[in-house]
Backbone as numpy.savetxt, mean C-alpha at the origin, in Angstrom:
# Nx Ny Nz CAx CAy CAz Cx Cy Cz
3.50 13.78 -1.23 2.64 13.00 -0.65 2.95 11.82 -1.70
3.37 10.71 -1.15 3.65 9.45 -2.28 2.22 8.82 -2.96
2.35 8.06 -3.95 1.26 7.38 -4.44 0.90 6.44 -3.52
1.46 5.62 -2.91 0.54 4.67 -1.81 -0.19 5.36 -0.59
0.47 6.25 -0.38 -0.67 7.10 0.59 -1.48 7.54 0.12
-1.77 8.28 -0.89 -2.94 9.07 -1.67 -3.98 7.81 -2.21
-3.37 6.90 -2.72 -4.09 5.60 -2.87 -5.23 5.26 -1.55
-4.52 5.06 -0.74 -4.90 4.85 0.60 -5.76 6.02 1.29
-5.19 6.98 1.25 -5.94 8.07 1.99 -7.50 7.91 1.05
-7.43 8.23 -0.22 -8.22 8.37 -0.96 -9.34 7.06 -0.69
-9.28 6.16 -0.23 -10.45 4.96 0.36 -10.99 5.13 1.01
-10.02 5.79 2.26 -10.80 6.17 3.56 -11.61 7.40 3.67
-12.87 7.04 4.73 -13.99 7.89 4.84 -14.15 8.19 6.64
-15.14 9.07 6.54 -15.26 9.15 8.37 -15.67 7.73 8.57
-16.19 6.76 8.01 -16.21 4.92 8.71 -15.54 4.25 8.49
-14.76 4.78 7.44 -13.24 3.79 7.26 -12.05 4.34 7.54
-11.36 3.87 8.35 -9.52 4.23 8.29 -9.08 2.74 8.25
-7.97 3.10 6.96 -6.92 2.02 6.90 -6.21 1.51 8.27
-6.52 0.59 8.95 -6.15 -0.46 9.85 -5.69 -1.65 8.95
-4.72 -2.08 8.46 -4.89 -3.62 8.01 -4.49 -4.22 9.17
-5.48 -5.40 9.22 -4.79 -6.66 9.91 -3.54 -7.22 9.10
-3.03 -8.12 10.23 -2.51 -9.26 9.99 -1.83 -10.25 8.75
-3.27 -10.35 8.34 -3.35 -10.87 6.89 -3.19 -10.21 5.82
-3.62 -8.97 6.01 -2.83 -7.64 4.74 -2.27 -8.12 4.78
-0.91 -8.16 5.44 0.48 -8.46 5.25 1.46 -9.26 4.70
0.16 -10.60 5.04 0.97 -11.38 4.38 0.36 -11.99 2.88
-0.97 -11.19 2.78 -1.56 -11.34 1.15 -0.44 -10.83 0.03
0.17 -9.22 1.01 0.92 -8.31 0.02 2.12 -8.77 0.05
2.61 -9.68 0.81 3.90 -10.43 1.14 5.12 -9.15 1.36
4.91 -8.25 2.37 5.51 -7.38 2.70 5.27 -7.08 4.43
5.96 -7.29 4.92 6.25 -6.70 6.83 5.57 -5.23 6.62
5.14 -5.77 8.17 4.73 -4.18 8.59 5.49 -3.26 8.30
6.40 -3.34 8.92 7.43 -2.17 8.83 7.82 -1.56 7.85
8.12 -2.25 6.68 8.57 -2.17 5.17 7.47 -1.41 4.90
5.86 -2.18 4.96 4.80 -1.35 4.68 4.88 -0.01 5.20
5.02 0.41 6.27 5.15 1.86 7.01 5.33 2.64 6.17
6.87 2.00 5.45 8.02 2.83 5.16 7.60 3.56 3.75
7.12 2.19 2.86 6.71 2.39 1.61 5.48 4.05 1.86
4.89 3.52 2.80 3.25 4.45 3.01 4.01 6.07 3.03
5.02 5.91 3.91 5.69 7.01 4.26 6.60 8.00 3.13
7.04 6.79 2.34 7.39 7.24 1.12 9.08 7.31 1.52
9.42 6.33 2.63 10.58 6.48 3.24 11.82 5.43 2.12
11.03 4.83 1.78 11.86 3.97 0.91 11.13 3.60 -0.55
11.98 3.34 -1.50 11.03 3.57 -2.28 10.70 1.78 -2.90
9.97 1.72 -3.42 8.94 0.07 -3.78 10.24 -0.59 -4.90
10.01 -2.21 -4.50 10.26 -2.84 -5.69 9.35 -3.28 -6.50
9.58 -3.60 -7.42 8.99 -4.15 -9.07 7.49 -5.08 -8.00
8.33 -6.19 -7.28 7.60 -6.99 -6.70 6.38 -6.85 -5.97
7.23 -5.16 -4.79 6.29 -5.09 -4.31 4.95 -3.85 -4.84
5.10 -3.63 -5.77 4.66 -2.57 -6.44 3.69 -3.46 -7.10
3.70 -4.65 -7.36 2.87 -5.30 -8.44 1.62 -6.18 -6.75
2.51 -5.87 -5.93 1.94 -7.00 -4.87 0.19 -6.16 -4.13
0.50 -5.04 -4.65 0.17 -3.80 -3.61 -1.14 -3.34 -4.77
-0.72 -3.26 -5.76 -1.48 -3.05 -6.79 -2.81 -4.24 -7.70
-2.16 -5.35 -6.64 -2.97 -6.61 -7.66 -3.94 -6.44 -6.15
-3.73 -6.43 -4.92 -4.12 -6.20 -3.61 -5.65 -4.99 -3.78
-5.00 -4.00 -4.12 -6.20 -2.60 -4.52 -6.74 -2.58 -5.42
-6.57 -3.84 -6.90 -6.99 -4.01 -7.95 -6.84 -2.43 -8.77
-6.18 -2.22 -8.44 -5.74 -0.94 -9.80 -4.13 -1.49 -10.37
-4.22 -0.28 -11.82 -2.99 -0.99 -12.48 -1.26 -0.46 -11.47
-0.98 -1.26 -12.01 0.73 -1.03 -11.86 1.04 0.58 -11.77
0.69 1.22 -12.93 1.00 2.28 -12.72 0.84 3.38 -12.59
0.08 3.25 -11.54 -1.41 4.10 -10.93 -0.15 4.62 -9.42
0.79 3.45 -9.00 1.67 3.78 -7.85 2.97 4.40 -8.47
3.67 4.61 -9.37 4.69 4.86 -9.85 4.64 6.58 -9.70
């Protein structure tokens, strides 16, 4: 399982399921299709994508490597 998927699943609870709105993709500057490819570990993150996601979730970039 990829680090991004681990991060998101760790934040989910019975009450909260990760279903990002359009504004989420705009904030991280990654389109919806690309984000889910990264989530499923089908593609590798660029450094800019890594930084954007880490900044959004308020974690260190190294946590996603």
